[in-house]
Phi, psi and omega in degrees: 000144179219125180231133179218130178288135179271084183249341180215156179295151177137181181295137178259313179211144178196166176303144011271357178298315176252161180270316187224018182232139174229136181215154179199167177251130179242135176233121181239132174273169179307132178089352179268155177215162178286320185106142180299132177202166179236130173268080185303125179058028178220141173270151180225141174239134177238132179240117181279119181265329184206140175086199180227153180226142167270115183253128178239118178236114181051041177087347178276128184252134176223146171264125183238134183249172177314147179069026177248153176242136178242129175254128179241113179296161180299146175076011181260128177288132182210165180204149173238133184230136173258106178257013189243161183296317183290141176299139177262128179229127178212161175251137173245146176232123179242131182253110184287143177285160182281000000 
């Protein structure tokens, strides 16, 4: 068992604590973004806890709000951007391939 309080942005769990899961808390202020990236050979789930995000996956743009879940298939270029006044807070879960 592993328990960690989510009090600050950063990695929550990753190998070697876990075998195939990586997770973290991200906090973005207005104008900040994660940056375009690809989770190569990994699926990713993002859960929006607070605020709104402009989500871009392979050029497709969606506005996603609090209490939403985003699934990103492996190998897809994506980015999350906070263009809004309210702070954006989300958890990501990445499932590493074997």
